[in-house]
C-alpha positions as CSV (number, residue, x, y, z in Angstrom):
1,M,3.5,15.2,-16.3
2,N,4.8,18.1,-14.2
3,K,6.5,17.4,-10.8
4,Q,3.7,18.6,-8.6
5,D,1.1,16.4,-10.3
6,F,3.6,13.5,-10.2
7,N,4.3,13.8,-6.5
8,E,0.6,14.3,-5.6
9,G,-0.1,11.0,-7.4
10,L,2.8,9.3,-5.6
11,L,1.4,10.3,-2.2
12,G,-2.0,8.9,-3.1
13,F,-0.4,5.7,-4.4
14,L,1.5,5.2,-1.2
15,D,-1.5,5.7,1.0
16,A,-3.7,3.4,-1.1
17,S,-1.2,0.5,-1.1
18,P,-0.7,-0.8,2.4
19,T,0.3,-4.4,1.2
20,P,1.6,-6.0,-2.0
21,F,-1.9,-7.2,-2.7
22,H,-3.3,-3.7,-2.7
23,T,-0.3,-2.4,-4.6
24,A,-0.9,-5.0,-7.4
25,K,-4.6,-4.2,-7.5
26,N,-4.0,-0.5,-7.7
27,M,-1.4,-0.9,-10.5
28,S,-3.8,-3.2,-12.4
29,M,-6.5,-0.6,-12.3
30,M,-4.1,2.1,-13.5
31,L,-2.9,-0.1,-16.3
32,E,-6.5,-0.9,-17.4
33,N,-7.2,2.8,-17.4
34,A,-4.2,3.4,-19.6
35,G,-5.4,0.9,-22.2
36,F,-3.5,-2.3,-21.2
37,T,-5.3,-5.6,-21.7
38,K,-5.2,-8.1,-18.8
39,L,-3.9,-11.6,-19.6
40,I,-4.5,-14.7,-17.5
41,E,-1.6,-17.0,-16.9
42,S,-3.7,-20.1,-16.9
43,Q,-5.2,-19.3,-20.3
44,R,-3.8,-19.3,-23.8
45,W,-2.4,-15.9,-25.0
46,E,-3.1,-14.5,-28.5
47,L,-0.8,-11.4,-28.5
48,V,-1.4,-8.8,-31.2
49,E,1.4,-6.6,-32.5
50,G,1.0,-3.0,-31.5
51,K,-1.1,-3.8,-28.4
52,K,-0.1,-3.6,-24.7
53,Y,-0.8,-6.1,-22.0
54,F,-0.4,-6.9,-18.3
55,V,-0.5,-10.0,-16.1
56,T,-0.5,-10.7,-12.4
57,R,0.7,-13.6,-10.2
58,N,-0.3,-14.3,-6.7
59,D,-2.3,-11.0,-6.6
60,S,1.0,-9.4,-5.5
61,S,3.3,-9.2,-8.6
62,V,2.6,-7.5,-11.9
63,I,4.2,-7.4,-15.4
64,A,3.1,-4.9,-18.0
65,F,4.5,-4.7,-21.5
66,T,4.1,-3.2,-24.9
67,Y,4.2,-5.6,-27.9
68,P,5.7,-3.8,-30.9
69,K,7.7,-5.3,-33.7
70,A,11.1,-4.2,-32.2
71,K,12.7,-6.4,-29.6
72,N,15.2,-4.1,-27.9
73,Y,13.2,-3.7,-24.7
74,T,13.8,-1.3,-21.9
75,M,12.7,-3.3,-18.8
76,V,12.1,-1.6,-15.4
77,G,12.1,-3.8,-12.3
78,S,10.9,-3.0,-8.8
79,H,9.3,-4.8,-5.9
80,T,5.9,-4.5,-4.2
81,D,6.8,-5.6,-0.6
82,S,8.1,-3.7,2.3
83,P,9.2,-4.7,5.8
84,N,6.3,-5.0,8.2
85,L,4.8,-6.9,11.1
86,K,2.9,-9.9,9.7
87,L,0.1,-11.5,11.6
88,K,0.7,-15.1,12.7
89,P,-2.0,-17.7,11.7
90,N,-3.3,-18.0,15.3
91,P,-2.7,-14.4,16.4
92,V,-4.9,-13.7,19.4
93,I,-3.2,-13.5,22.8
94,K,-5.3,-12.5,25.9
95,E,-3.3,-11.7,29.0
96,Y,-2.7,-9.0,31.6
97,G,-6.0,-7.2,30.8
98,V,-5.5,-6.7,27.0
99,V,-6.0,-8.5,23.8
100,K,-2.9,-8.4,21.6
101,F,-1.8,-10.0,18.3
102,G,1.2,-12.3,17.8
103,V,3.2,-11.1,14.9
104,E,6.3,-12.2,12.9
105,P,8.6,-9.5,11.4
106,Y,8.8,-9.7,7.7
107,G,12.1,-8.5,6.1
108,G,14.8,-6.4,7.8
109,L,12.7,-4.0,9.9
110,L,14.1,-1.1,11.8
111,L,12.3,-2.5,14.8
112,S,12.4,0.5,17.1
113,T,10.3,2.7,14.8
114,W,7.3,0.4,15.2
115,F,6.7,1.5,18.8
116,D,4.0,4.1,19.7
117,R,2.6,4.3,16.1
118,D,-1.1,4.2,15.1
119,L,-1.3,0.8,13.4
120,S,-4.0,-0.5,11.0
121,L,-4.3,-3.9,9.3
122,A,-4.7,-5.1,5.7
123,G,-4.1,-8.0,3.4
124,R,-5.8,-11.0,1.8
125,V,-8.4,-13.3,3.2
126,S,-9.5,-16.7,1.8
127,Y,-12.9,-18.2,2.6
128,L,-15.4,-20.8,1.5
129,D,-18.7,-19.6,0.1
130,S,-22.1,-21.3,0.1
131,N,-21.3,-23.0,-3.2
132,D,-18.2,-24.6,-1.6
133,K,-15.9,-22.5,-3.7
134,I,-12.7,-21.0,-2.2
135,Q,-12.7,-17.2,-2.7
136,D,-10.0,-14.6,-2.1
137,T,-10.6,-11.0,-1.2
138,L,-8.6,-8.0,0.1
139,I,-9.4,-6.1,3.3
140,D,-8.1,-2.9,4.6
141,V,-9.3,-1.9,8.1
142,K,-8.0,1.7,7.6
143,K,-8.9,2.6,11.2
144,S,-6.1,2.7,13.8
145,I,-6.8,-0.4,15.7
146,A,-3.6,-1.3,17.4
147,I,-0.4,0.1,18.9
148,V,2.9,-1.3,20.3
149,P,3.5,0.7,23.4
150,S,7.0,1.4,24.6
151,L,8.2,0.4,28.1
152,A,8.5,3.5,30.3
153,I,12.0,4.7,30.8
154,H,11.5,4.4,34.6
155,L,11.2,0.6,34.0
156,D,14.1,0.3,31.6
157,D,17.3,2.0,32.7
158,K,19.0,0.9,29.4
159,A,16.4,2.5,27.1
160,N,18.8,5.2,25.9
161,K,21.9,3.1,26.1
162,D,22.0,-0.3,24.7
163,K,18.4,-1.2,24.2
164,T,17.6,-4.5,22.5
165,I,14.3,-5.7,21.1
166,N,13.0,-9.2,21.3
167,K,11.1,-10.0,18.2
168,Q,8.9,-12.7,20.0
169,T,8.0,-10.9,23.2
170,D,8.4,-7.1,22.6
171,L,6.5,-6.4,19.4
172,S,2.9,-7.6,19.9
173,P,0.4,-4.8,19.1
174,I,-2.4,-4.4,21.6
175,L,-6.0,-4.0,20.3
176,T,-8.5,-3.8,23.1
177,T,-9.2,-4.4,26.8
178,N,-12.4,-6.3,25.8
179,D,-11.5,-10.0,26.3
180,D,-14.7,-11.1,24.4
181,F,-12.7,-10.4,21.2
182,E,-12.9,-13.2,18.6
183,F,-10.6,-13.1,15.5
184,D,-13.1,-14.9,13.2
185,E,-15.8,-12.4,14.1
186,F,-13.4,-9.5,13.4
187,L,-12.7,-10.9,10.0
188,R,-16.3,-11.5,9.2
189,W,-17.0,-7.9,10.2
190,Q,-14.3,-6.7,7.8
191,L,-15.7,-8.8,5.0
192,S,-19.2,-7.5,5.6
193,K,-17.9,-3.9,5.2
194,N,-16.9,-5.0,1.7
195,E,-20.4,-6.4,1.2
196,I,-19.1,-10.0,1.4
197,L,-21.8,-11.9,3.4
198,D,-21.6,-15.3,1.8
199,V,-19.0,-16.8,4.0
200,K,-19.5,-20.4,4.9
201,E,-16.1,-20.9,6.5
202,L,-13.0,-18.7,7.0
203,Y,-9.8,-20.3,5.8
204,A,-6.4,-18.7,5.7
205,S,-5.3,-15.0,5.7
206,E,-2.2,-13.0,5.0
207,L,-2.5,-9.8,7.0
208,S,0.1,-7.2,7.9
209,F,0.1,-4.2,10.2
210,Y,1.0,-0.8,8.7
211,D,1.5,2.8,9.8
212,N,-1.8,4.6,9.5
213,Q,-0.2,8.1,9.1
214,K,-0.6,9.4,5.6
215,A,2.2,10.2,3.2
216,S,3.1,13.9,3.3
217,F,5.4,16.6,2.2
218,V,7.9,17.7,4.8
219,G,10.4,20.5,4.9
220,L,10.5,24.3,4.7
221,H,10.0,24.2,1.0
222,D,8.4,20.7,0.8
223,D,11.9,19.4,0.2
224,F,11.0,15.9,1.3
225,I,8.3,13.2,1.0
226,A,7.8,11.2,4.2
227,S,5.8,7.9,4.1
228,A,5.6,4.3,4.9
229,R,6.8,1.9,2.1
230,V,8.8,4.5,0.1
231,D,11.1,1.4,-0.4
232,N,9.9,0.3,-2.8
233,L,6.5,1.6,-3.8
234,L,8.2,4.8,-5.1
235,S,9.9,2.7,-7.7
236,C,6.7,0.8,-8.5
237,Y,5.0,4.2,-9.1
238,V,7.9,5.5,-11.2
239,G,8.1,2.4,-13.4
240,L,4.3,2.2,-13.8
241,L,3.9,5.8,-14.9
242,A,6.9,5.4,-17.3
243,I,5.4,2.5,-19.2
244,C,2.0,4.3,-19.3
245,S,3.7,7.3,-20.8
246,V,5.4,5.6,-23.8
247,E,3.9,4.9,-27.2
248,N,2.7,1.4,-28.1
249,D,5.4,1.1,-30.7
250,K,8.2,1.5,-28.1
251,P,9.4,-1.8,-26.6
252,M,9.1,-1.4,-22.8
253,L,8.3,-3.8,-19.9
254,F,7.6,-3.1,-16.3
255,I,7.8,-5.8,-13.5
256,A,7.0,-5.3,-9.9
257,S,7.8,-8.5,-7.9
258,D,6.9,-9.6,-4.4
259,H,9.1,-11.0,-1.7
260,E,12.3,-9.0,-2.5
261,E,12.7,-8.1,1.2
262,V,13.0,-11.8,2.1
263,G,15.2,-13.0,-0.8
264,S,12.9,-13.1,-3.8
265,E,12.7,-17.0,-3.7
266,S,9.0,-17.6,-4.4
267,T,6.7,-18.1,-7.3
268,S,6.0,-14.4,-7.4
269,G,9.5,-13.2,-6.5
270,A,12.3,-12.2,-8.9
271,G,14.0,-15.5,-8.2
272,G,10.9,-17.3,-9.5
273,S,9.8,-17.9,-13.1
274,F,7.3,-15.1,-13.6
275,L,9.3,-12.9,-15.8
276,E,11.0,-15.7,-17.8
277,N,7.6,-17.4,-18.3
278,T,6.1,-14.1,-19.6
279,L,9.0,-13.4,-22.0
280,R,9.0,-16.9,-23.4
281,R,5.3,-16.6,-24.2
282,M,5.9,-13.2,-25.8
283,Y,8.7,-14.9,-27.9
284,S,8.1,-18.6,-28.3
285,D,10.8,-18.9,-31.0
286,Y,14.1,-19.4,-29.2
287,E,16.1,-17.3,-31.6
288,D,13.6,-14.4,-31.3
289,Y,13.7,-14.8,-27.5
290,M,17.5,-14.7,-27.4
291,E,17.7,-11.7,-29.8
292,M,15.3,-9.9,-27.4
293,I,17.3,-10.8,-24.3
294,R,20.6,-9.7,-25.8
295,T,19.4,-6.4,-27.2
296,S,17.4,-5.4,-24.1
297,I,18.3,-3.8,-20.8
298,M,16.9,-4.3,-17.3
299,I,16.9,-1.3,-15.0
300,S,16.4,-2.4,-11.4
301,A,14.9,0.5,-9.5
302,D,15.3,0.2,-5.8
303,N,15.9,2.9,-3.2
304,A,19.5,4.0,-2.4
305,H,21.1,5.1,0.9
306,A,21.5,8.9,0.9
307,I,24.3,10.2,3.1
308,H,22.9,10.9,6.5
309,P,24.0,14.3,7.8
310,N,24.2,13.1,11.3
311,F,26.2,9.9,10.4
312,P,28.5,10.9,7.5
313,S,31.1,8.3,8.4
314,K,28.8,5.5,7.3
315,H,29.5,6.4,3.7
316,D,32.6,6.3,1.4
317,S,33.6,9.9,1.2
318,K,33.8,9.8,-2.6
319,H,30.4,8.1,-3.1
320,T,27.9,10.1,-1.0
321,P,24.5,10.5,-2.6
322,Y,22.5,13.6,-1.6
323,I,18.8,14.0,-1.4
324,N,17.3,16.0,-4.4
325,K,20.5,15.7,-6.4
326,G,19.4,13.0,-8.8
327,T,19.1,9.3,-9.3
328,V,21.8,7.1,-7.7
329,I,23.7,4.5,-9.9
330,K,24.6,1.7,-7.6
331,V,27.9,-0.2,-8.1
332,N,29.4,-3.2,-6.2
333,A,32.5,-5.1,-7.1
334,N,31.1,-8.3,-5.7
335,Q,28.0,-8.2,-7.9
336,R,25.5,-7.3,-5.1
337,Y,24.4,-4.8,-7.7
338,A,24.4,-5.7,-11.4
339,S,25.6,-2.4,-12.9
340,N,28.5,-2.6,-15.2
341,S,30.3,0.0,-17.4
342,T,28.1,-0.7,-20.4
343,T,24.8,-0.3,-18.6
344,I,26.0,2.6,-16.6
345,S,27.1,4.4,-19.7
346,R,23.7,3.9,-21.3
347,F,22.0,5.4,-18.3
348,M,24.4,8.4,-18.2
349,N,23.9,9.0,-21.9
350,V,20.1,9.2,-21.6
351,A,20.3,11.3,-18.4
352,N,22.7,13.7,-20.0
353,S,20.6,14.1,-23.1
354,L,17.7,15.2,-20.8
355,K,19.9,17.3,-18.5
356,E,18.8,15.2,-15.6
357,P,21.3,14.7,-12.6
358,Y,22.6,11.4,-11.4
359,Q,25.0,10.3,-8.7
360,K,27.0,7.1,-8.0
361,F,27.1,5.0,-4.8
362,V,29.5,2.4,-3.6
363,T,29.2,1.2,0.0
364,R,32.2,1.4,2.3
365,S,34.6,-1.4,1.7
366,D,34.4,-2.4,5.4
367,M,30.6,-2.6,5.3
368,G,28.1,-4.9,3.6
369,C,25.4,-3.7,1.2
370,G,21.9,-4.8,0.5
371,S,21.1,-6.5,-2.8
372,T,18.2,-6.0,-5.2
373,I,16.3,-7.9,-7.9
374,G,19.0,-6.7,-10.4
375,P,21.6,-9.5,-9.9
376,I,18.9,-12.1,-9.6
377,T,17.3,-11.1,-12.9
378,A,20.6,-10.8,-14.6
379,T,21.6,-14.3,-13.5
380,R,18.3,-15.9,-14.4
381,L,17.8,-14.3,-17.8
382,G,21.3,-13.3,-18.9
383,I,20.1,-9.7,-19.6
384,E,22.3,-6.7,-19.3
385,T,21.3,-5.0,-16.0
386,L,21.7,-1.7,-14.2
387,D,20.9,-0.9,-10.5
388,V,19.6,2.5,-9.7
389,G,17.5,4.1,-7.0
390,V,16.2,7.3,-5.4
391,P,18.3,8.5,-2.4
392,T,16.5,7.8,0.8
393,F,16.9,8.3,4.6
394,A,15.7,5.8,7.2
395,M,15.4,2.9,4.9
396,H,13.3,0.1,6.5
397,S,11.9,2.4,9.1
398,I,8.2,2.4,9.5
399,R,8.3,5.9,7.9
400,E,11.0,6.7,5.3
401,L,12.2,9.9,3.8
402,C,13.1,10.8,0.2
403,G,13.5,14.0,-1.8
404,S,10.6,15.6,-3.7
405,D,12.7,16.1,-6.8
406,D,14.3,12.8,-7.4
407,A,11.4,10.4,-8.3
408,H,10.2,12.7,-11.0
409,S,13.7,13.0,-12.4
410,L,14.0,9.2,-12.6
411,Y,10.6,9.0,-14.3
412,K,11.8,11.3,-17.0
413,I,15.0,9.3,-17.6
414,L,13.1,6.0,-17.8
415,V,10.7,7.5,-20.4
416,G,13.8,8.8,-22.2
417,F,15.1,5.3,-22.8
418,S,12.2,4.7,-25.2
419,R,12.8,7.7,-27.3
């Protein structure tokens, strides 16, 4: 796949995936189109050598794998979630002439970027049908229905000095001046747009606001890609296309887990049992399982901090990843990243054979660094692991920025591991 087609597909994937639920659904459809057979966790598996499969958990995490005779898997890990404003269970607040929603920040948001943006709403809704069965469905309003307006500078003399943001009181998006608004009616209207009319009773929902601006190329020569959820849907897309590009006889696995941004400790997060359960079902014999674990590699793909040209002092001067200069290998002496000399060398060897660039990142010694699913997976499974990522500006902003060369380069390297 050439870079232009790859990037056009990436933009479409970013736009179509406003929540982890939509991301998992889109990946499932792409996998089915690529010939993968869907498995159900609650049913018995009868795996056939030479076939390829995928399975989901919580409608928000996905694992896809080939099932050849060889056991030395290349595994690629990413995560489906991104920081956002999540709706509270009883969200409606009516005061001061407007209707607004109460929200709870999910993950480490760059809060200031959520002001004055056109916001839409998406997620999962559970309801009871006329047969007294609980059903789940996804909704995506798509229309810009809300905004978090800034306070005018005339009313805030500290706005350009030492502005602070209160997560409880300052971030509620406003929807309308019509105080007849009812949340249940709003949800039923959204369900009816999906031709779901058999709704006896509404139960719970998991809904998130998202930036309604489309992903786009930016820069004099389309140097950059700007979008919401670049961290980490970019890696989801790269890993997904990589496993769809390898032959059935090449051992490869792709996992996209939910809840990385809040610690991964959930049934569908990397700290949960999803990957281990799947691998044990693939290899029920313990000796076969251990042979597979100890001959395989996990490549944790999560975005990396590019050196910001306006804030260069925030980086170690010898470890400064540049946009459009290749994939970043992430290293941390305290094991916040799982890379070691063995896994780094394997990645360098494949990249060099393909003449693809790479860079190395170590955070400043006087600053902390974020972690990834890499150390979590390495600890839980005992698998050799590497942390890499595409260099990115404005990580955890409502709209992030990466280079238009780097994701395609990482894709080629991941495919190269299976050659």
